[in-house]
Structures are given as structure tokens and as C-alpha cells.
C-alpha positions as CSV (number, residue, x, y, z in Angstrom):
1,W,124.9,56.5,62.2
2,G,123.7,53.3,60.5
3,G,123.4,51.3,63.7
4,G,119.9,52.3,64.8
5,V,119.2,53.1,68.5
6,S,120.7,51.6,71.6
7,K,118.9,51.7,75.0
8,F,121.0,51.4,78.1
9,D,119.3,50.3,81.4
10,G,122.3,50.7,83.6
11,K,123.6,47.2,83.0
12,S,123.2,46.3,79.4
13,F,122.2,47.6,75.9
14,T,119.1,46.8,73.9
15,R,119.5,47.5,70.2
16,Y,116.7,48.6,67.9
17,T,117.1,48.7,64.2
18,Q,114.8,48.3,61.1
19,R,114.7,44.6,62.0
20,Q,112.8,45.5,65.2
21,G,110.6,48.1,63.4
22,L,112.6,51.3,63.3
23,V,111.9,53.3,60.2
24,N,115.6,53.8,59.3
25,N,119.0,53.0,60.9
26,Y,120.5,56.4,60.5
27,V,119.4,58.3,63.6
28,S,119.9,62.1,63.9
29,S,117.7,63.1,66.9
30,L,115.9,61.8,69.9
31,L,113.0,63.2,72.1
32,Q,111.0,61.8,75.0
33,D,107.5,63.5,75.1
34,K,105.4,64.2,78.2
35,A,103.6,60.9,77.7
36,G,106.8,59.0,77.8
37,N,107.0,58.1,74.1
38,I,110.4,58.1,72.5
39,W,110.5,60.0,69.1
40,I,113.3,59.0,66.8
41,G,114.3,61.3,63.9
42,T,116.1,59.5,61.1
43,T,117.2,60.1,57.5
44,G,114.2,58.0,56.4
45,G,111.3,59.5,58.5
46,I,110.2,59.3,62.2
47,S,109.6,56.4,64.6
48,K,107.6,56.8,67.7
49,F,108.3,54.1,70.3
50,D,105.8,53.5,73.1
51,G,108.0,51.0,74.9
52,R,106.5,48.0,73.1
53,S,106.2,48.8,69.4
54,F,107.1,51.4,66.7
55,T,104.7,53.7,64.8
56,N,106.5,55.1,61.7
57,Y,105.8,58.3,59.9
58,S,107.2,59.6,56.5
59,Q,106.2,61.8,53.7
60,N,103.5,59.3,52.9
61,E,101.8,60.3,56.2
62,G,102.3,64.0,55.6
63,L,105.8,64.7,56.9
64,A,107.4,67.6,55.1
65,N,110.6,65.6,54.3
66,N,112.0,62.2,55.4
67,D,115.4,63.7,56.3
68,V,114.8,64.7,59.9
69,H,117.4,66.7,61.8
70,C,115.8,67.9,65.1
71,L,112.8,67.4,67.3
72,L,110.9,69.5,69.8
73,E,107.8,69.2,72.0
74,D,106.3,72.6,72.8
75,T,104.4,73.6,75.9
76,S,101.1,72.9,74.2
77,G,102.1,69.3,73.4
78,N,102.7,69.7,69.7
79,I,105.7,67.8,68.3
80,W,107.8,69.7,65.8
81,F,110.2,68.1,63.3
82,G,112.9,70.1,61.6
83,T,113.7,68.5,58.2
84,S,115.5,69.2,54.9
85,G,112.1,70.3,53.5
86,G,110.8,72.6,56.1
87,V,109.2,72.1,59.6
88,S,106.3,69.7,60.4
89,K,104.0,70.2,63.4
90,F,102.3,67.0,64.6
91,F,99.1,67.4,66.5
92,N,95.9,65.2,66.7
93,N,97.7,62.6,64.6
94,A,98.1,65.0,61.6
95,F,100.9,67.1,60.2
96,T,101.0,70.8,59.4
97,N,104.0,71.8,57.3
98,I,105.7,75.2,57.2
99,T,108.1,76.0,54.4
100,E,109.6,79.0,52.7
101,K,106.2,79.4,51.0
102,E,104.6,80.1,54.4
103,G,107.4,82.5,55.5
104,L,110.2,80.2,56.8
105,I,113.6,81.7,55.9
106,N,115.0,78.4,54.6
107,N,113.7,74.8,54.3
108,N,116.9,73.2,55.8
109,V,116.0,73.2,59.5
110,F,118.7,71.9,61.8
111,S,117.6,73.2,65.2
112,L,114.4,74.1,67.1
113,L,113.8,76.1,70.3
114,E,110.8,77.3,72.1
115,D,111.6,80.4,74.3
116,R,109.9,81.3,77.6
117,S,107.5,83.6,75.7
118,G,106.3,80.8,73.5
119,N,108.1,81.9,70.4
120,L,109.4,79.2,68.2
121,W,113.0,79.7,66.8
122,L,113.9,77.7,63.7
123,G,117.6,77.5,62.9
124,T,118.4,76.9,59.3
125,F,121.3,77.0,56.8
126,N,120.3,80.5,55.8
127,G,119.6,82.2,59.1
128,V,117.0,82.0,61.8
129,S,113.2,82.4,61.8
130,K,111.4,83.4,65.0
131,Y,107.7,82.5,64.8
132,D,105.2,84.0,67.3
133,G,102.2,81.9,66.0
134,R,101.3,84.5,63.5
135,T,104.3,86.2,61.8
136,Y,108.0,85.5,61.2
137,T,110.9,87.6,62.2
138,Q,114.1,86.8,60.2
139,F,117.7,87.0,61.5
140,T,120.7,86.7,59.2
141,E,124.2,88.1,59.1
142,K,122.5,91.3,57.7
143,E,120.7,91.7,61.1
144,G,123.8,91.0,63.0
145,L,124.0,87.2,63.2
146,G,127.6,85.8,63.3
147,N,126.9,83.2,60.6
148,N,123.8,82.0,58.7
149,D,124.4,78.3,59.2
150,I,122.8,77.5,62.5
151,Y,123.3,74.0,64.1
152,T,122.1,74.5,67.7
153,M,120.3,77.0,69.9
154,L,119.7,77.5,73.6
155,E,117.9,79.9,75.9
156,D,119.8,80.5,79.0
157,K,118.5,81.3,82.5
158,S,118.6,85.0,81.9
159,G,116.5,84.7,78.7
160,N,119.4,85.2,76.2
161,I,119.3,83.1,73.0
162,W,122.6,81.4,72.1
163,L,123.0,80.4,68.5
164,G,125.8,77.9,67.6
165,T,126.9,78.3,64.0
166,A,129.0,76.4,61.4
167,G,132.0,78.6,61.1
168,G,131.0,81.8,62.8
169,G,131.3,80.7,66.4
170,V,128.4,81.6,68.8
171,S,126.0,84.5,68.7
172,K,124.3,85.7,71.8
173,Y,121.0,87.6,71.3
174,N,119.6,89.6,74.2
175,A,116.3,90.6,72.5
176,T,117.8,93.8,71.1
177,K,121.3,93.0,69.7
178,F,123.8,90.3,68.9
179,R,127.2,89.7,70.5
180,H,129.6,87.3,68.9
181,F,132.1,84.8,70.4
182,T,134.7,83.2,68.2
183,E,138.2,81.9,68.4
184,Q,139.3,85.5,68.7
185,E,137.4,85.8,72.0
186,G,138.7,82.4,73.3
187,L,136.3,79.9,71.9
188,I,138.2,76.7,71.0
189,K,136.7,76.3,67.5
190,N,134.2,78.3,65.4
191,Y,132.1,75.3,64.4
192,I,129.5,74.7,67.2
193,F,127.4,71.6,67.1
194,S,125.9,71.6,70.7
195,V,125.3,73.9,73.6
196,A,124.2,73.3,77.2
197,E,123.9,75.3,80.4
198,D,124.8,73.7,83.7
199,K,123.1,74.4,87.1
200,T,125.7,77.0,88.0
201,G,125.1,79.0,84.8
202,N,128.2,77.9,82.9
203,L,127.7,77.5,79.1
204,W,129.3,74.5,77.4
205,F,129.9,74.5,73.7
206,G,130.6,71.2,71.8
207,T,132.7,72.0,68.7
208,W,133.7,70.2,65.5
209,G,137.3,69.2,65.9
210,G,138.2,71.4,68.8
211,G,136.8,69.7,71.8
212,V,134.6,71.5,74.3
213,S,134.7,75.1,75.5
214,K,133.2,76.2,78.9
215,Y,132.2,79.8,79.3
216,D,131.6,81.2,82.8
217,G,130.4,84.6,81.6
218,Q,133.8,86.1,81.5
219,A,136.3,83.7,80.0
220,F,136.6,80.4,78.1
221,T,138.1,77.2,79.4
């Protein structure tokens, strides 16, 4: 946050900032694409690093908004950017932008997920939009979501979608209904900023101020 990017090769760090060509020193997200490029989302646009030099993209090049929160490469090779002004899809060196005008539930997009069926899930600060390539399905507290502020999402090995919220704990969606996990069920904190599944099927939830909770399918540690 303000220091750019550091690359660690196992022995030492190499630092990249605006001085080396980075678009902005406030870095929110990182992605390595299938070709090996490193995409860096910042509060001032996007940098693509090919190992030698940076190529920078901002609203001037067609990005929806310069405040980038999250990155995703889908199975077709499109790169998606969740921003404060909607979602941008990058393909063939051009941007296509999706906003509330096109059917997105909210323009503040903080998390992106492609599920095994190819649906794109867009987590915002007013619920979730599921996009199947043609239409949007919206999920909010009204449809059973635990909280409308979505920070992180994961599809587990069984195909369940886990949605980490800011204040409402975790919501698990099994394609038909939601189940909620909060401090009442044993979660250490209701503000969830990251989620991961390990090779044995445990789910790990990184929280804001409460440390980490591990869920084995029955109980939290």
C-alpha cells in the first residue's frame, strides 16, 4: 500500500514502483496469466509486466475506472478487472465495460469468480451478479445472502459457492439456497477478506481483526 510491488526469488527482493514504470504504487491485486504476464491492479489503473517492461492501462485506454480491486483470467483467456466503476473485460487489446447500465447490480466490484459452468460471479457492495454470458441473476439479502457487501468468493471442490462478506460472515450457496456462517456458528469474526480451500477440503477464512478460521465441514478452529 504505497510501496509498489516486491518480487522475491527465494533469496532477495526486487522492488518495482512508478520509478521502474509501474502505473501506481498503491497495489490492490495481482494475477499471472497463462502466457506468464503479471497483471497488477492499482488505485491508478493496471500494469502488465512481461518480465522486462510495463504496459500501463487506465481510463484513457478504455478501462471502466482507474481504481482496480480484483483481477481474473477466464477459461477463454479474457482478463477481467473489477473496479469502482464496473467491470472491464480485456480481449484483443481492447476493453469492454459492464456497468449497472448493462445489468450489473452495483458498480463497486470487489471480487470476481468463474465457476465450473463458465458463469462469471461479480461480488459488489450491493450484492452479487451472476453472468452467464447473456443475462444477469442478482443475489442480495432479499434472496438469502447473509450481507450485501461481498469482499471475496470461492467455488469449492463440490461446486458450492462461498461468499465472504463485510459484517455478515460467510454465505454458502449450493445452487438452490444459502446457508450462513457467522460468529454464532463459530466463525472468529464476521468480516471476511479472503477464503481458500486446501487439498484436504478444509476451508480457511481470513478475517478483519479476528485472525483466521479453519472450517472442516463440521466445526471451526
